[in-house]
C-alpha positions in Angstrom: 139.4 126.8 -0.7 142.7 128.4 0.2 140.9 131.4 1.7 138.8 129.1 3.9 141.9 127.3 5.1 143.6 130.6 6.0 140.5 131.7 7.9 140.5 128.4 9.8 144.2 128.7 10.7 143.7 132.3 11.9 140.7 131.1 14.0 142.7 128.2 15.4 145.5 130.6 16.4 142.9 132.7 18.4 141.8 129.5 20.2 145.4 128.5 20.9 146.5 131.9 22.3 143.6 131.9 24.7 144.4 128.4 25.9 148.1 129.0 26.3 147.5 132.1 28.3 145.3 130.1 30.7 147.8 127.4 31.0 150.7 129.8 31.7 148.8 131.4 34.6 146.5 128.7 36.0 147.5 126.9 39.2 149.4 123.6 38.9 149.7 123.8 35.1 151.8 127.0 35.4 154.4 125.3 37.6 158.0 125.7 36.5 158.5 122.0 37.0 156.4 121.4 33.9 158.4 121.8 30.7 157.4 124.6 28.5 157.1 122.2 25.5 154.6 120.2 27.5 152.5 123.3 28.2 152.6 124.2 24.5 151.6 120.7 23.6 148.7 120.6 26.0 147.5 123.9 24.8 147.8 122.8 21.1 145.8 119.6 21.7 143.2 121.4 23.8 142.8 124.0 21.1 142.5 121.3 18.5 139.8 119.6 20.6 137.5 122.6 21.0 138.2 124.0 17.6 135.3 122.2 15.9 132.8 123.6 18.4 134.3 127.1 18.1 134.0 126.8 14.3 130.4 125.7 14.6 129.5 128.6 16.9 130.9 131.1 14.4 133.6 133.7 15.1 134.1 136.8 13.1 137.7 137.1 11.9 138.7 140.6 10.8 140.5 141.0 7.5 142.6 143.9 8.7 145.9 142.6 10.3 145.8 145.4 12.9 142.3 144.4 14.0 143.3 140.8 14.1 146.3 141.7 16.3 144.1 143.4 18.8 141.8 140.5 18.7 144.7 138.2 19.6 145.5 140.5 22.5 141.9 140.2 23.6 142.0 136.4 23.6 145.2 136.4 25.6 143.6 138.8 28.1 140.6 136.5 28.5 143.0 133.5 29.2 145.0 135.5 31.7 141.8 136.7 33.4 140.4 133.2 33.9 143.8 131.8 35.0 144.3 134.6 37.4 140.9 134.1 39.0 141.9 130.5 39.7 145.3 131.5 41.0 143.6 133.8 43.5 142.0 130.8 45.1 145.3 129.0 45.7 146.8 132.3 47.0 144.2 132.0 49.8 145.8 128.8 51.0 149.2 130.3 51.1 147.8 133.4 52.8 146.2 131.2 55.5 149.6 129.8 56.3 151.0 133.4 56.5 148.4 134.2 59.2 149.4 131.7 61.7 153.1 131.1 60.8 154.2 134.1 62.9 152.2 133.0 66.0 153.6 129.4 65.6 157.2 130.7 65.5 157.7 129.6 61.9 157.8 133.0 60.3 161.5 132.7 59.7 161.2 129.3 58.1 160.5 129.9 54.4 160.7 127.5 51.5 160.9 128.1 47.7 157.6 127.6 46.0 158.2 126.5 42.4 154.7 127.6 41.4 154.8 131.2 42.4 158.6 131.5 42.1 158.9 133.1 45.5 159.8 132.1 49.1 156.7 131.5 51.3 156.3 130.4 54.9 156.6 126.7 55.6 152.9 126.4 56.7 151.8 128.3 53.6 153.6 125.8 51.3 152.1 122.9 53.4 148.6 124.1 52.9 149.3 124.9 49.3 150.5 121.3 48.6 147.3 119.9 50.3 145.2 122.2 48.1 147.1 120.9 45.0 146.3 117.3 46.0 142.6 118.2 46.6 142.6 120.0 43.2 143.9 116.8 41.5 141.5 114.5 43.5 138.4 116.4 42.4 139.5 116.5 38.8 140.2 120.2 38.9 142.2 120.1 35.7 139.2 118.6 33.8 136.9 121.2 35.3 139.3 123.9 34.4 139.4 122.8 30.8 135.6 122.4 30.7 134.8 125.8 32.3 137.8 127.8 31.3 138.1 126.6 27.7 134.8 125.2 26.3 132.4 127.4 28.3 134.5 130.5 27.7 134.5 130.0 23.9 130.7 129.3 24.0 129.8 132.5 25.7 132.8 134.9 26.0 134.4 137.0 23.2 137.2 139.4 23.2 134.9 142.3 22.7 133.1 141.5 25.9 136.2 142.7 27.8 135.4 146.2 26.7 131.6 146.2 26.8 131.5 144.5 30.3 134.6 146.1 31.9 132.5 147.1 35.0 131.6 143.5 35.6 135.2 142.4 35.2 136.4 145.0 37.7 133.6 143.9 40.1 134.7 140.3 39.7 138.3 141.1 40.4 137.4 143.1 43.5 135.1 140.4 44.9 137.8 137.8 44.1 140.4 139.7 46.2 137.8 140.0 49.0 137.1 136.3 48.8 140.8 135.7 49.0 141.1 137.1 52.5 137.7 135.6 53.5 138.8 132.1 52.5 142.2 132.6 54.1 140.7 133.6 57.4 138.2 130.8 57.3 141.0 128.2 56.8 143.3 129.7 59.5 140.7 130.6 62.1 140.9 127.3 64.1 144.6 127.6 64.6 144.6 131.4 65.1 141.9 131.1 67.7 143.7 128.3 69.5 147.0 130.2 69.5 145.2 133.2 70.9 144.0 131.1 73.8 147.6 129.7 74.3 149.0 133.3 74.3 146.4 134.4 76.9 147.2 131.3 79.0 150.9 131.9 78.9 150.3 135.6 79.8 148.3 134.6 82.9 151.0 132.0 83.8 153.7 134.7 83.5 151.7 136.8 85.9 151.1 134.0 88.4 154.7 132.7 88.3 157.1 135.4 87.2 160.1 133.2 87.8 159.2 130.9 85.0 160.8 131.4 81.6 157.5 131.7 79.7 159.2 132.8 76.4 161.2 129.6 76.2 158.2 127.5 77.1 155.9 129.4 74.7 157.5 128.5 71.4 157.4 124.7 71.7 154.0 124.8 73.3 152.6 126.9 70.5 154.2 124.7 67.8 152.9 121.5 69.5 149.4 122.8 70.0 149.2 124.2 66.4 150.3 120.8 64.9 147.8 118.9 67.0 144.9 121.3 65.9 146.1 121.3 62.3 146.2 117.5 62.0 142.9 117.1 63.9 141.2 119.6 61.6 142.9 118.3 58.4 139.8 116.2 57.2 137.6 119.3 57.7 140.1 121.5 56.0 140.2 119.2 53.0 136.4 119.5 52.7 136.8 123.2 53.0 139.4 123.3 50.3 137.1 121.3 48.0 134.3 123.6 48.6 136.4 126.7 47.9 137.8 125.3 44.7 134.4 124.2 43.4 133.0 127.6 44.4 135.7 129.3 42.3 134.7 127.2 39.3 131.1 128.1 39.8 132.0 131.8 40.2 134.0 131.8 36.9 131.3 129.9 35.1 128.6 132.3 36.3 130.7 135.3 35.2 131.2 133.7 31.7 127.5 133.0 31.3 126.5 136.4 32.6 128.9 138.4 30.4 128.1 136.3 27.4 124.4 137.1 27.4 
């Protein structure tokens, strides 16, 4: 009886460490504005919720404390990996703001992002906030808990990090490639428009050298960029939803593929 209780406690701790690692890295949940005690409480109740399913699936607990310690490290690594893959998606929205902030003249205007704990361009933070709202609107937290927690415990074990390291490296590389692809897709309408504005201002400077094109260029670029941004905002939100849903599908496909 006592031995079974100790085994269940050790298994619950494995579940808890994987969940808390996800929460500490995943977008929105990892924000510094959320108290640490709230993150621990969410992780505890989430672990308690999925624990009966994990117990039913069966999970071999090593008796050796050293092996158990490495198993805990593996669970933490799985949580960090899943949270990091979701974090890459939100980095794409910030990177998209980086791409056209310089052309708009907002490269010097930076704000502190409480999520990443760094200063980022104003437009990057604007797109990041919109992405957060879309994430909440499409029940992203629920999908994260379903895919990242329940699916991962059904199909992914700590030992899979060693046996499928090539697949993990490939996933990280493709995730970084998708980061730049998504950022370019989001920023391309404004980047393309600003390129046309720059060409037009260059032709105007050639046609009328006496005009102060530099002084006229900044307000014109900012005004045109905001017009294009707000006109394309409904389409951008649809794109944000597609990118976020695609990230969940990618992570789920990876979990199912590795767990075979």
